[in-house]
mmJSON file of the N, C-alpha and C atoms, coordinates in Angstrom:
{"data_MODEL":{"atom_site":{
"group_PDB":["ATOM","ATOM","ATOM","ATOM","ATOM","ATOM","ATOM","ATOM","ATOM","ATOM","ATOM","ATOM","ATOM","ATOM","ATOM","ATOM","ATOM","ATOM","ATOM","ATOM","ATOM","ATOM","ATOM","ATOM","ATOM","ATOM","ATOM","ATOM","ATOM","ATOM","ATOM","ATOM","ATOM","ATOM","ATOM","ATOM","ATOM","ATOM","ATOM","ATOM","ATOM","ATOM","ATOM","ATOM","ATOM","ATOM","ATOM","ATOM","ATOM","ATOM","ATOM","ATOM","ATOM","ATOM","ATOM","ATOM","ATOM","ATOM","ATOM","ATOM","ATOM","ATOM","ATOM","ATOM","ATOM","ATOM","ATOM","ATOM","ATOM","ATOM","ATOM","ATOM","ATOM","ATOM","ATOM","ATOM","ATOM","ATOM","ATOM","ATOM","ATOM","ATOM","ATOM","ATOM","ATOM","ATOM","ATOM","ATOM","ATOM","ATOM","ATOM","ATOM","ATOM","ATOM","ATOM","ATOM","ATOM","ATOM","ATOM","ATOM","ATOM","ATOM","ATOM","ATOM","ATOM","ATOM","ATOM","ATOM","ATOM","ATOM","ATOM","ATOM","ATOM","ATOM","ATOM","ATOM","ATOM","ATOM","ATOM","ATOM","ATOM","ATOM","ATOM","ATOM","ATOM","ATOM","ATOM","ATOM","ATOM","ATOM","ATOM","ATOM","ATOM","ATOM","ATOM","ATOM","ATOM","ATOM","ATOM","ATOM","ATOM","ATOM","ATOM","ATOM","ATOM","ATOM","ATOM","ATOM","ATOM","ATOM","ATOM","ATOM","ATOM","ATOM","ATOM","ATOM","ATOM","ATOM","ATOM","ATOM","ATOM","ATOM","ATOM","ATOM","ATOM","ATOM","ATOM","ATOM","ATOM","ATOM","ATOM","ATOM","ATOM","ATOM","ATOM","ATOM","ATOM","ATOM","ATOM","ATOM","ATOM","ATOM","ATOM","ATOM","ATOM","ATOM","ATOM","ATOM","ATOM","ATOM","ATOM","ATOM","ATOM","ATOM","ATOM","ATOM","ATOM","ATOM","ATOM","ATOM","ATOM","ATOM","ATOM","ATOM","ATOM","ATOM","ATOM","ATOM","ATOM","ATOM","ATOM","ATOM","ATOM","ATOM","ATOM","ATOM","ATOM","ATOM","ATOM","ATOM","ATOM","ATOM","ATOM","ATOM","ATOM","ATOM","ATOM","ATOM","ATOM","ATOM","ATOM","ATOM","ATOM","ATOM","ATOM","ATOM","ATOM"],
"id":[1,2,3,4,5,6,7,8,9,10,11,12,13,14,15,16,17,18,19,20,21,22,23,24,25,26,27,28,29,30,31,32,33,34,35,36,37,38,39,40,41,42,43,44,45,46,47,48,49,50,51,52,53,54,55,56,57,58,59,60,61,62,63,64,65,66,67,68,69,70,71,72,73,74,75,76,77,78,79,80,81,82,83,84,85,86,87,88,89,90,91,92,93,94,95,96,97,98,99,100,101,102,103,104,105,106,107,108,109,110,111,112,113,114,115,116,117,118,119,120,121,122,123,124,125,126,127,128,129,130,131,132,133,134,135,136,137,138,139,140,141,142,143,144,145,146,147,148,149,150,151,152,153,154,155,156,157,158,159,160,161,162,163,164,165,166,167,168,169,170,171,172,173,174,175,176,177,178,179,180,181,182,183,184,185,186,187,188,189,190,191,192,193,194,195,196,197,198,199,200,201,202,203,204,205,206,207,208,209,210,211,212,213,214,215,216,217,218,219,220,221,222,223,224,225,226,227,228,229,230,231,232,233,234,235,236,237],
"type_symbol":["N","C","C","N","C","C","N","C","C","N","C","C","N","C","C","N","C","C","N","C","C","N","C","C","N","C","C","N","C","C","N","C","C","N","C","C","N","C","C","N","C","C","N","C","C","N","C","C","N","C","C","N","C","C","N","C","C","N","C","C","N","C","C","N","C","C","N","C","C","N","C","C","N","C","C","N","C","C","N","C","C","N","C","C","N","C","C","N","C","C","N","C","C","N","C","C","N","C","C","N","C","C","N","C","C","N","C","C","N","C","C","N","C","C","N","C","C","N","C","C","N","C","C","N","C","C","N","C","C","N","C","C","N","C","C","N","C","C","N","C","C","N","C","C","N","C","C","N","C","C","N","C","C","N","C","C","N","C","C","N","C","C","N","C","C","N","C","C","N","C","C","N","C","C","N","C","C","N","C","C","N","C","C","N","C","C","N","C","C","N","C","C","N","C","C","N","C","C","N","C","C","N","C","C","N","C","C","N","C","C","N","C","C","N","C","C","N","C","C","N","C","C","N","C","C","N","C","C","N","C","C","N","C","C","N","C","C"],
"label_atom_id":["N","CA","C","N","CA","C","N","CA","C","N","CA","C","N","CA","C","N","CA","C","N","CA","C","N","CA","C","N","CA","C","N","CA","C","N","CA","C","N","CA","C","N","CA","C","N","CA","C","N","CA","C","N","CA","C","N","CA","C","N","CA","C","N","CA","C","N","CA","C","N","CA","C","N","CA","C","N","CA","C","N","CA","C","N","CA","C","N","CA","C","N","CA","C","N","CA","C","N","CA","C","N","CA","C","N","CA","C","N","CA","C","N","CA","C","N","CA","C","N","CA","C","N","CA","C","N","CA","C","N","CA","C","N","CA","C","N","CA","C","N","CA","C","N","CA","C","N","CA","C","N","CA","C","N","CA","C","N","CA","C","N","CA","C","N","CA","C","N","CA","C","N","CA","C","N","CA","C","N","CA","C","N","CA","C","N","CA","C","N","CA","C","N","CA","C","N","CA","C","N","CA","C","N","CA","C","N","CA","C","N","CA","C","N","CA","C","N","CA","C","N","CA","C","N","CA","C","N","CA","C","N","CA","C","N","CA","C","N","CA","C","N","CA","C","N","CA","C","N","CA","C","N","CA","C","N","CA","C","N","CA","C","N","CA","C","N","CA","C","N","CA","C","N","CA","C"],
"label_alt_id":[null,null,null,null,null,null,null,null,null,null,null,null,null,null,null,null,null,null,null,null,null,null,null,null,null,null,null,null,null,null,null,null,null,null,null,null,null,null,null,null,null,null,null,null,null,null,null,null,null,null,null,null,null,null,null,null,null,null,null,null,null,null,null,null,null,null,null,null,null,null,null,null,null,null,null,null,null,null,null,null,null,null,null,null,null,null,null,null,null,null,null,null,null,null,null,null,null,null,null,null,null,null,null,null,null,null,null,null,null,null,null,null,null,null,null,null,null,null,null,null,null,null,null,null,null,null,null,null,null,null,null,null,null,null,null,null,null,null,null,null,null,null,null,null,null,null,null,null,null,null,null,null,null,null,null,null,null,null,null,null,null,null,null,null,null,null,null,null,null,null,null,null,null,null,null,null,null,null,null,null,null,null,null,null,null,null,null,null,null,null,null,null,null,null,null,null,null,null,null,null,null,null,null,null,null,null,null,null,null,null,null,null,null,null,null,null,null,null,null,null,null,null,null,null,null,null,null,null,null,null,null,null,null,null,null,null,null],
"label_comp_id":["MET","MET","MET","GLU","GLU","GLU","THR","THR","THR","VAL","VAL","VAL","GLY","GLY","GLY","ALA","ALA","ALA","TYR","TYR","TYR","GLU","GLU","GLU","ALA","ALA","ALA","LYS","LYS","LYS","THR","THR","THR","ASN","ASN","ASN","LEU","LEU","LEU","GLY","GLY","GLY","LYS","LYS","LYS","LEU","LEU","LEU","LEU","LEU","LEU","ASP","ASP","ASP","ARG","ARG","ARG","VAL","VAL","VAL","VAL","VAL","VAL","ASN","ASN","ASN","GLY","GLY","GLY","GLU","GLU","GLU","LYS","LYS","LYS","PHE","PHE","PHE","THR","THR","THR","ILE","ILE","ILE","THR","THR","THR","LYS","LYS","LYS","HIS","HIS","HIS","GLY","GLY","GLY","VAL","VAL","VAL","PRO","PRO","PRO","VAL","VAL","VAL","ALA","ALA","ALA","VAL","VAL","VAL","LEU","LEU","LEU","GLN","GLN","GLN","ALA","ALA","ALA","PRO","PRO","PRO","LEU","LEU","LEU","PRO","PRO","PRO","ILE","ILE","ILE","ARG","ARG","ARG","LYS","LYS","LYS","GLU","GLU","GLU","LYS","LYS","LYS","PRO","PRO","PRO","LEU","LEU","LEU","LYS","LYS","LYS","VAL","VAL","VAL","ILE","ILE","ILE","GLY","GLY","GLY","GLU","GLU","GLU","ILE","ILE","ILE","LYS","LYS","LYS","GLN","GLN","GLN","PHE","PHE","PHE","ARG","ARG","ARG","GLN","GLN","GLN","ASN","ASN","ASN","HIS","HIS","HIS","THR","THR","THR","LEU","LEU","LEU","GLY","GLY","GLY","PRO","PRO","PRO","PHE","PHE","PHE","LYS","LYS","LYS","ILE","ILE","ILE","LYS","LYS","LYS","ASP","ASP","ASP","MET","MET","MET","ILE","ILE","ILE","GLU","GLU","GLU","ASP","ASP","ASP","GLY","GLY","GLY","ARG","ARG","ARG","ARG","ARG","ARG"],
"label_asym_id":["A","A","A","A","A","A","A","A","A","A","A","A","A","A","A","A","A","A","A","A","A","A","A","A","A","A","A","A","A","A","A","A","A","A","A","A","A","A","A","A","A","A","A","A","A","A","A","A","A","A","A","A","A","A","A","A","A","A","A","A","A","A","A","A","A","A","A","A","A","A","A","A","A","A","A","A","A","A","A","A","A","A","A","A","A","A","A","A","A","A","A","A","A","A","A","A","A","A","A","A","A","A","A","A","A","A","A","A","A","A","A","A","A","A","A","A","A","A","A","A","A","A","A","A","A","A","A","A","A","A","A","A","A","A","A","A","A","A","A","A","A","A","A","A","A","A","A","A","A","A","A","A","A","A","A","A","A","A","A","A","A","A","A","A","A","A","A","A","A","A","A","A","A","A","A","A","A","A","A","A","A","A","A","A","A","A","A","A","A","A","A","A","A","A","A","A","A","A","A","A","A","A","A","A","A","A","A","A","A","A","A","A","A","A","A","A","A","A","A","A","A","A","A","A","A","A","A","A","A","A","A","A","A","A","A","A","A"],
"label_entity_id":["1","1","1","1","1","1","1","1","1","1","1","1","1","1","1","1","1","1","1","1","1","1","1","1","1","1","1","1","1","1","1","1","1","1","1","1","1","1","1","1","1","1","1","1","1","1","1","1","1","1","1","1","1","1","1","1","1","1","1","1","1","1","1","1","1","1","1","1","1","1","1","1","1","1","1","1","1","1","1","1","1","1","1","1","1","1","1","1","1","1","1","1","1","1","1","1","1","1","1","1","1","1","1","1","1","1","1","1","1","1","1","1","1","1","1","1","1","1","1","1","1","1","1","1","1","1","1","1","1","1","1","1","1","1","1","1","1","1","1","1","1","1","1","1","1","1","1","1","1","1","1","1","1","1","1","1","1","1","1","1","1","1","1","1","1","1","1","1","1","1","1","1","1","1","1","1","1","1","1","1","1","1","1","1","1","1","1","1","1","1","1","1","1","1","1","1","1","1","1","1","1","1","1","1","1","1","1","1","1","1","1","1","1","1","1","1","1","1","1","1","1","1","1","1","1","1","1","1","1","1","1","1","1","1","1","1","1"],
"label_seq_id":[1,1,1,2,2,2,3,3,3,4,4,4,5,5,5,6,6,6,7,7,7,8,8,8,9,9,9,10,10,10,11,11,11,12,12,12,13,13,13,14,14,14,15,15,15,16,16,16,17,17,17,18,18,18,19,19,19,20,20,20,21,21,21,22,22,22,23,23,23,24,24,24,25,25,25,26,26,26,27,27,27,28,28,28,29,29,29,30,30,30,31,31,31,32,32,32,33,33,33,34,34,34,35,35,35,36,36,36,37,37,37,38,38,38,39,39,39,40,40,40,41,41,41,42,42,42,43,43,43,44,44,44,45,45,45,46,46,46,47,47,47,48,48,48,49,49,49,50,50,50,51,51,51,52,52,52,53,53,53,54,54,54,55,55,55,56,56,56,57,57,57,58,58,58,59,59,59,60,60,60,61,61,61,62,62,62,63,63,63,64,64,64,65,65,65,66,66,66,67,67,67,68,68,68,69,69,69,70,70,70,71,71,71,72,72,72,73,73,73,74,74,74,75,75,75,76,76,76,77,77,77,78,78,78,79,79,79],
"pdbx_PDB_ins_code":[null,null,null,null,null,null,null,null,null,null,null,null,null,null,null,null,null,null,null,null,null,null,null,null,null,null,null,null,null,null,null,null,null,null,null,null,null,null,null,null,null,null,null,null,null,null,null,null,null,null,null,null,null,null,null,null,null,null,null,null,null,null,null,null,null,null,null,null,null,null,null,null,null,null,null,null,null,null,null,null,null,null,null,null,null,null,null,null,null,null,null,null,null,null,null,null,null,null,null,null,null,null,null,null,null,null,null,null,null,null,null,null,null,null,null,null,null,null,null,null,null,null,null,null,null,null,null,null,null,null,null,null,null,null,null,null,null,null,null,null,null,null,null,null,null,null,null,null,null,null,null,null,null,null,null,null,null,null,null,null,null,null,null,null,null,null,null,null,null,null,null,null,null,null,null,null,null,null,null,null,null,null,null,null,null,null,null,null,null,null,null,null,null,null,null,null,null,null,null,null,null,null,null,null,null,null,null,null,null,null,null,null,null,null,null,null,null,null,null,null,null,null,null,null,null,null,null,null,null,null,null,null,null,null,null,null,null],
"Cartn_x":[90.377,91.507,92.604,93.758,94.902,95.543,96.064,96.751,98.253,98.976,100.43,101.032,102.084,102.791,103.538,103.794,104.457,105.841,106.604,107.946,107.87,106.969,106.805,106.33,105.425,104.929,106.068,106.923,108.057,109.025,109.291,110.247,109.75,108.446,107.877,106.938,107.172,106.251,106.036,107.083,106.956,106.032,106.19,105.342,103.896,103.712,102.357,101.674,102.422,101.847,101.433,102.234,101.86,100.538,100.353,99.115,97.936,98.2,97.147,96.643,97.562,97.176,96.198,96.319,95.436,94.165,93.912,92.653,92.677,93.822,93.879,93.981,93.561,93.659,94.369,95.092,95.839,95.617,95.466,95.468,96.874,97.475,98.834,98.714,99.402,99.33,100.683,100.636,101.854,101.628,102.428,102.275,100.866,100.349,99.053,97.846,98.079,96.987,96.887,95.717,95.574,95.854,96.713,97.056,96.819,96.681,96.502,95.903,95.355,94.847,95.559,96.1,96.767,95.835,95.352,94.444,94.592,94.062,94.11,93.214,93.562,92.718,91.404,90.397,89.122,89.308,88.584,88.738,88.302,89.022,88.703,87.673,86.607,85.543,85.918,86.036,86.38,85.226,84.839,83.797,84.464,83.788,84.317,84.166,85.22,85.19,83.999,83.66,82.553,81.222,81.073,79.851,79.766,80.875,80.9,80.628,81.222,80.992,79.516,78.898,77.471,76.631,76.986,76.245,76.395,77.579,77.803,76.967,76.948,76.155,74.674,74.192,72.79,72.489,73.398,73.229,73.132,74.0,74.022,72.733,72.079,70.822,69.714,69.749,68.697,68.999,70.21,70.606,71.274,70.701,71.272,71.626,72.321,72.678,71.681,70.594,69.591,70.164,69.998,70.463,71.979,72.661,74.099,74.905,76.071,76.99,78.29,78.866,80.105,81.21,81.324,82.376,82.259,81.016,80.807,81.176,80.841,81.154,82.663,83.369,84.839,85.423,84.936,85.424,85.146,83.965,83.654,84.603,85.001,85.908,87.322,87.679,89.029,89.168,88.078,88.124,88.411],
"Cartn_y":[-92.294,-91.39,-92.109,-92.118,-92.799,-91.911,-92.526,-91.805,-91.968,-90.858,-90.855,-90.082,-90.612,-89.908,-88.708,-87.73,-86.493,-86.759,-87.639,-87.94,-88.576,-89.53,-90.191,-89.191,-88.283,-87.269,-86.366,-85.971,-85.108,-85.835,-87.098,-87.88,-88.17,-88.385,-88.796,-87.753,-86.494,-85.453,-85.462,-85.582,-85.597,-86.699,-87.893,-89.026,-88.795,-88.251,-87.971,-86.931,-85.908,-84.885,-85.466,-86.394,-87.063,-87.811,-88.417,-89.158,-88.204,-87.058,-86.058,-85.548,-85.357,-84.915,-85.906,-87.16,-88.201,-88.365,-87.449,-87.443,-88.029,-88.494,-89.069,-87.976,-88.31,-87.411,-88.156,-87.412,-88.014,-87.213,-87.925,-87.304,-87.461,-86.348,-86.379,-86.335,-87.246,-87.331,-87.026,-86.581,-86.36,-87.086,-88.11,-88.967,-89.569,-89.929,-90.581,-89.662,-88.365,-87.397,-86.671,-86.663,-85.959,-84.461,-83.928,-82.507,-81.767,-82.502,-81.84,-82.814,-82.233,-83.023,-82.523,-83.451,-83.116,-83.503,-82.491,-82.751,-81.651,-81.895,-80.896,-79.723,-78.514,-77.355,-77.432,-76.758,-76.681,-75.843,-76.17,-75.379,-73.932,-73.017,-71.598,-71.251,-70.623,-70.256,-68.948,-68.979,-67.777,-67.427,-66.19,-65.703,-65.067,-65.141,-64.507,-62.996,-62.238,-60.781,-60.095,-60.475,-59.809,-60.063,-61.24,-61.544,-60.646,-60.494,-59.654,-58.195,-57.724,-56.338,-56.125,-57.081,-56.989,-56.943,-57.751,-57.762,-56.431,-55.842,-54.538,-53.466,-53.482,-52.498,-52.64,-53.87,-54.1,-53.606,-53.865,-53.4,-51.879,-51.212,-49.746,-49.15,-49.855,-49.349,-49.364,-50.325,-50.482,-49.786,-49.263,-48.647,-47.301,-46.257,-44.931,-44.288,-43.178,-42.426,-41.309,-41.296,-40.246,-38.91,-37.887,-36.548,-36.372,-37.366,-37.234,-37.607,-36.989,-37.3,-37.809,-38.819,-39.419,-38.375,-37.526,-36.506,-35.598,-35.199,-34.346,-35.086,-36.365,-37.158,-37.3,-37.474,-37.58,-36.267,-35.158,-33.838,-33.619,-33.999,-33.851,-34.665,-35.83,-36.686,-36.135,-35.252,-34.688,-33.492,-33.001,-31.801,-32.17],
"Cartn_z":[214.845,214.942,215.718,215.136,215.744,216.807,217.857,218.926,218.76,218.91,218.744,219.907,220.502,221.564,221.028,221.875,221.455,220.874,221.504,220.994,219.611,219.455,218.161,217.1,217.486,216.549,216.089,217.043,216.705,215.78,216.094,215.319,213.911,213.774,212.485,211.895,212.19,211.747,210.237,209.472,208.005,207.518,208.075,207.684,208.111,209.314,209.789,208.902,208.497,207.627,206.28,205.755,204.503,204.666,205.815,206.072,206.292,206.905,207.11,205.764,204.828,203.489,202.862,203.211,202.678,203.517,204.439,205.174,206.572,207.05,208.396,209.459,210.678,211.826,212.948,213.761,214.868,216.143,217.249,218.562,219.108,219.484,220.037,221.56,222.213,223.667,224.29,225.534,226.318,227.635,227.865,229.04,229.103,227.914,227.834,227.867,227.997,228.062,226.716,226.076,224.8,224.962,224.088,224.159,222.848,221.744,220.446,219.444,218.388,217.267,216.015,215.249,213.993,212.865,212.132,211.027,209.992,208.806,207.74,208.124,207.697,208.003,207.241,207.784,207.089,205.833,204.776,203.549,203.777,203.171,203.288,202.209,202.645,201.713,201.031,199.722,198.973,198.04,198.098,197.2,195.985,194.872,193.663,193.806,193.465,193.654,192.99,191.761,191.079,191.79,192.379,193.129,194.358,195.062,196.26,195.9,194.826,194.383,194.08,193.398,193.098,194.36,195.359,196.625,197.359,197.304,197.948,197.248,195.916,195.176,195.503,195.594,195.923,197.345,198.27,199.647,199.685,198.931,198.925,198.367,197.44,196.881,197.932,198.813,199.818,201.138,201.313,202.574,202.279,202.826,202.606,203.948,203.87,205.069,205.349,204.593,204.78,204.349,205.191,204.816,204.96,205.503,205.751,204.509,204.397,203.302,203.903,203.288,203.8,203.892,202.877,202.873,204.107,204.433,205.618,206.9,206.973,208.161,208.334,207.228,207.296,207.805,207.261,207.686,209.17,209.654,211.074,211.934,211.468,212.209,212.274,211.359,211.332,212.255,212.75,213.614,215.034],
"occupancy":[1.0,1.0,1.0,1.0,1.0,1.0,1.0,1.0,1.0,1.0,1.0,1.0,1.0,1.0,1.0,1.0,1.0,1.0,1.0,1.0,1.0,1.0,1.0,1.0,1.0,1.0,1.0,1.0,1.0,1.0,1.0,1.0,1.0,1.0,1.0,1.0,1.0,1.0,1.0,1.0,1.0,1.0,1.0,1.0,1.0,1.0,1.0,1.0,1.0,1.0,1.0,1.0,1.0,1.0,1.0,1.0,1.0,1.0,1.0,1.0,1.0,1.0,1.0,1.0,1.0,1.0,1.0,1.0,1.0,1.0,1.0,1.0,1.0,1.0,1.0,1.0,1.0,1.0,1.0,1.0,1.0,1.0,1.0,1.0,1.0,1.0,1.0,1.0,1.0,1.0,1.0,1.0,1.0,1.0,1.0,1.0,1.0,1.0,1.0,1.0,1.0,1.0,1.0,1.0,1.0,1.0,1.0,1.0,1.0,1.0,1.0,1.0,1.0,1.0,1.0,1.0,1.0,1.0,1.0,1.0,1.0,1.0,1.0,1.0,1.0,1.0,1.0,1.0,1.0,1.0,1.0,1.0,1.0,1.0,1.0,1.0,1.0,1.0,1.0,1.0,1.0,1.0,1.0,1.0,1.0,1.0,1.0,1.0,1.0,1.0,1.0,1.0,1.0,1.0,1.0,1.0,1.0,1.0,1.0,1.0,1.0,1.0,1.0,1.0,1.0,1.0,1.0,1.0,1.0,1.0,1.0,1.0,1.0,1.0,1.0,1.0,1.0,1.0,1.0,1.0,1.0,1.0,1.0,1.0,1.0,1.0,1.0,1.0,1.0,1.0,1.0,1.0,1.0,1.0,1.0,1.0,1.0,1.0,1.0,1.0,1.0,1.0,1.0,1.0,1.0,1.0,1.0,1.0,1.0,1.0,1.0,1.0,1.0,1.0,1.0,1.0,1.0,1.0,1.0,1.0,1.0,1.0,1.0,1.0,1.0,1.0,1.0,1.0,1.0,1.0,1.0,1.0,1.0,1.0,1.0,1.0,1.0],
"B_iso_or_equiv":[0.0,0.0,0.0,0.0,0.0,0.0,0.0,0.0,0.0,0.0,0.0,0.0,0.0,0.0,0.0,0.0,0.0,0.0,0.0,0.0,0.0,0.0,0.0,0.0,0.0,0.0,0.0,0.0,0.0,0.0,0.0,0.0,0.0,0.0,0.0,0.0,0.0,0.0,0.0,0.0,0.0,0.0,0.0,0.0,0.0,0.0,0.0,0.0,0.0,0.0,0.0,0.0,0.0,0.0,0.0,0.0,0.0,0.0,0.0,0.0,0.0,0.0,0.0,0.0,0.0,0.0,0.0,0.0,0.0,0.0,0.0,0.0,0.0,0.0,0.0,0.0,0.0,0.0,0.0,0.0,0.0,0.0,0.0,0.0,0.0,0.0,0.0,0.0,0.0,0.0,0.0,0.0,0.0,0.0,0.0,0.0,0.0,0.0,0.0,0.0,0.0,0.0,0.0,0.0,0.0,0.0,0.0,0.0,0.0,0.0,0.0,0.0,0.0,0.0,0.0,0.0,0.0,0.0,0.0,0.0,0.0,0.0,0.0,0.0,0.0,0.0,0.0,0.0,0.0,0.0,0.0,0.0,0.0,0.0,0.0,0.0,0.0,0.0,0.0,0.0,0.0,0.0,0.0,0.0,0.0,0.0,0.0,0.0,0.0,0.0,0.0,0.0,0.0,0.0,0.0,0.0,0.0,0.0,0.0,0.0,0.0,0.0,0.0,0.0,0.0,0.0,0.0,0.0,0.0,0.0,0.0,0.0,0.0,0.0,0.0,0.0,0.0,0.0,0.0,0.0,0.0,0.0,0.0,0.0,0.0,0.0,0.0,0.0,0.0,0.0,0.0,0.0,0.0,0.0,0.0,0.0,0.0,0.0,0.0,0.0,0.0,0.0,0.0,0.0,0.0,0.0,0.0,0.0,0.0,0.0,0.0,0.0,0.0,0.0,0.0,0.0,0.0,0.0,0.0,0.0,0.0,0.0,0.0,0.0,0.0,0.0,0.0,0.0,0.0,0.0,0.0,0.0,0.0,0.0,0.0,0.0,0.0],
"pdbx_formal_charge":[null,null,null,null,null,null,null,null,null,null,null,null,null,null,null,null,null,null,null,null,null,null,null,null,null,null,null,null,null,null,null,null,null,null,null,null,null,null,null,null,null,null,null,null,null,null,null,null,null,null,null,null,null,null,null,null,null,null,null,null,null,null,null,null,null,null,null,null,null,null,null,null,null,null,null,null,null,null,null,null,null,null,null,null,null,null,null,null,null,null,null,null,null,null,null,null,null,null,null,null,null,null,null,null,null,null,null,null,null,null,null,null,null,null,null,null,null,null,null,null,null,null,null,null,null,null,null,null,null,null,null,null,null,null,null,null,null,null,null,null,null,null,null,null,null,null,null,null,null,null,null,null,null,null,null,null,null,null,null,null,null,null,null,null,null,null,null,null,null,null,null,null,null,null,null,null,null,null,null,null,null,null,null,null,null,null,null,null,null,null,null,null,null,null,null,null,null,null,null,null,null,null,null,null,null,null,null,null,null,null,null,null,null,null,null,null,null,null,null,null,null,null,null,null,null,null,null,null,null,null,null,null,null,null,null,null,null],
"auth_seq_id":[1,1,1,2,2,2,3,3,3,4,4,4,5,5,5,6,6,6,7,7,7,8,8,8,9,9,9,10,10,10,11,11,11,12,12,12,13,13,13,14,14,14,15,15,15,16,16,16,17,17,17,18,18,18,19,19,19,20,20,20,21,21,21,22,22,22,23,23,23,24,24,24,25,25,25,26,26,26,27,27,27,28,28,28,29,29,29,30,30,30,31,31,31,32,32,32,33,33,33,34,34,34,35,35,35,36,36,36,37,37,37,38,38,38,39,39,39,40,40,40,41,41,41,42,42,42,43,43,43,44,44,44,45,45,45,46,46,46,47,47,47,48,48,48,49,49,49,50,50,50,51,51,51,52,52,52,53,53,53,54,54,54,55,55,55,56,56,56,57,57,57,58,58,58,59,59,59,60,60,60,61,61,61,62,62,62,63,63,63,64,64,64,65,65,65,66,66,66,67,67,67,68,68,68,69,69,69,70,70,70,71,71,71,72,72,72,73,73,73,74,74,74,75,75,75,76,76,76,77,77,77,78,78,78,79,79,79],
"auth_comp_id":["MET","MET","MET","GLU","GLU","GLU","THR","THR","THR","VAL","VAL","VAL","GLY","GLY","GLY","ALA","ALA","ALA","TYR","TYR","TYR","GLU","GLU","GLU","ALA","ALA","ALA","LYS","LYS","LYS","THR","THR","THR","ASN","ASN","ASN","LEU","LEU","LEU","GLY","GLY","GLY","LYS","LYS","LYS","LEU","LEU","LEU","LEU","LEU","LEU","ASP","ASP","ASP","ARG","ARG","ARG","VAL","VAL","VAL","VAL","VAL","VAL","ASN","ASN","ASN","GLY","GLY","GLY","GLU","GLU","GLU","LYS","LYS","LYS","PHE","PHE","PHE","THR","THR","THR","ILE","ILE","ILE","THR","THR","THR","LYS","LYS","LYS","HIS","HIS","HIS","GLY","GLY","GLY","VAL","VAL","VAL","PRO","PRO","PRO","VAL","VAL","VAL","ALA","ALA","ALA","VAL","VAL","VAL","LEU","LEU","LEU","GLN","GLN","GLN","ALA","ALA","ALA","PRO","PRO","PRO","LEU","LEU","LEU","PRO","PRO","PRO","ILE","ILE","ILE","ARG","ARG","ARG","LYS","LYS","LYS","GLU","GLU","GLU","LYS","LYS","LYS","PRO","PRO","PRO","LEU","LEU","LEU","LYS","LYS","LYS","VAL","VAL","VAL","ILE","ILE","ILE","GLY","GLY","GLY","GLU","GLU","GLU","ILE","ILE","ILE","LYS","LYS","LYS","GLN","GLN","GLN","PHE","PHE","PHE","ARG","ARG","ARG","GLN","GLN","GLN","ASN","ASN","ASN","HIS","HIS","HIS","THR","THR","THR","LEU","LEU","LEU","GLY","GLY","GLY","PRO","PRO","PRO","PHE","PHE","PHE","LYS","LYS","LYS","ILE","ILE","ILE","LYS","LYS","LYS","ASP","ASP","ASP","MET","MET","MET","ILE","ILE","ILE","GLU","GLU","GLU","ASP","ASP","ASP","GLY","GLY","GLY","ARG","ARG","ARG","ARG","ARG","ARG"],
"auth_asym_id":["A","A","A","A","A","A","A","A","A","A","A","A","A","A","A","A","A","A","A","A","A","A","A","A","A","A","A","A","A","A","A","A","A","A","A","A","A","A","A","A","A","A","A","A","A","A","A","A","A","A","A","A","A","A","A","A","A","A","A","A","A","A","A","A","A","A","A","A","A","A","A","A","A","A","A","A","A","A","A","A","A","A","A","A","A","A","A","A","A","A","A","A","A","A","A","A","A","A","A","A","A","A","A","A","A","A","A","A","A","A","A","A","A","A","A","A","A","A","A","A","A","A","A","A","A","A","A","A","A","A","A","A","A","A","A","A","A","A","A","A","A","A","A","A","A","A","A","A","A","A","A","A","A","A","A","A","A","A","A","A","A","A","A","A","A","A","A","A","A","A","A","A","A","A","A","A","A","A","A","A","A","A","A","A","A","A","A","A","A","A","A","A","A","A","A","A","A","A","A","A","A","A","A","A","A","A","A","A","A","A","A","A","A","A","A","A","A","A","A","A","A","A","A","A","A","A","A","A","A","A","A","A","A","A","A","A","A"],
"auth_atom_id":["N","CA","C","N","CA","C","N","CA","C","N","CA","C","N","CA","C","N","CA","C","N","CA","C","N","CA","C","N","CA","C","N","CA","C","N","CA","C","N","CA","C","N","CA","C","N","CA","C","N","CA","C","N","CA","C","N","CA","C","N","CA","C","N","CA","C","N","CA","C","N","CA","C","N","CA","C","N","CA","C","N","CA","C","N","CA","C","N","CA","C","N","CA","C","N","CA","C","N","CA","C","N","CA","C","N","CA","C","N","CA","C","N","CA","C","N","CA","C","N","CA","C","N","CA","C","N","CA","C","N","CA","C","N","CA","C","N","CA","C","N","CA","C","N","CA","C","N","CA","C","N","CA","C","N","CA","C","N","CA","C","N","CA","C","N","CA","C","N","CA","C","N","CA","C","N","CA","C","N","CA","C","N","CA","C","N","CA","C","N","CA","C","N","CA","C","N","CA","C","N","CA","C","N","CA","C","N","CA","C","N","CA","C","N","CA","C","N","CA","C","N","CA","C","N","CA","C","N","CA","C","N","CA","C","N","CA","C","N","CA","C","N","CA","C","N","CA","C","N","CA","C","N","CA","C","N","CA","C","N","CA","C","N","CA","C","N","CA","C","N","CA","C","N","CA","C"],
"pdbx_PDB_model_num":[1,1,1,1,1,1,1,1,1,1,1,1,1,1,1,1,1,1,1,1,1,1,1,1,1,1,1,1,1,1,1,1,1,1,1,1,1,1,1,1,1,1,1,1,1,1,1,1,1,1,1,1,1,1,1,1,1,1,1,1,1,1,1,1,1,1,1,1,1,1,1,1,1,1,1,1,1,1,1,1,1,1,1,1,1,1,1,1,1,1,1,1,1,1,1,1,1,1,1,1,1,1,1,1,1,1,1,1,1,1,1,1,1,1,1,1,1,1,1,1,1,1,1,1,1,1,1,1,1,1,1,1,1,1,1,1,1,1,1,1,1,1,1,1,1,1,1,1,1,1,1,1,1,1,1,1,1,1,1,1,1,1,1,1,1,1,1,1,1,1,1,1,1,1,1,1,1,1,1,1,1,1,1,1,1,1,1,1,1,1,1,1,1,1,1,1,1,1,1,1,1,1,1,1,1,1,1,1,1,1,1,1,1,1,1,1,1,1,1,1,1,1,1,1,1,1,1,1,1,1,1,1,1,1,1,1,1]
}}}
């Protein structure tokens, strides 16, 4: 990981970002002390909607509210 001073990072931010896109990481220092790391974000994990819906339906089959009904619980909460 390359070290870059804060002033240099500010001056060359566009170039540094281009390099980050290509997988590089930088430690940004202020007066020689590391204060930040410039790197690409971690990938966001996205589930497919139909898969999630199926998992929710399966969960609901195995978990019930017993004798309680959601509608009654909502009404009790409004009082």
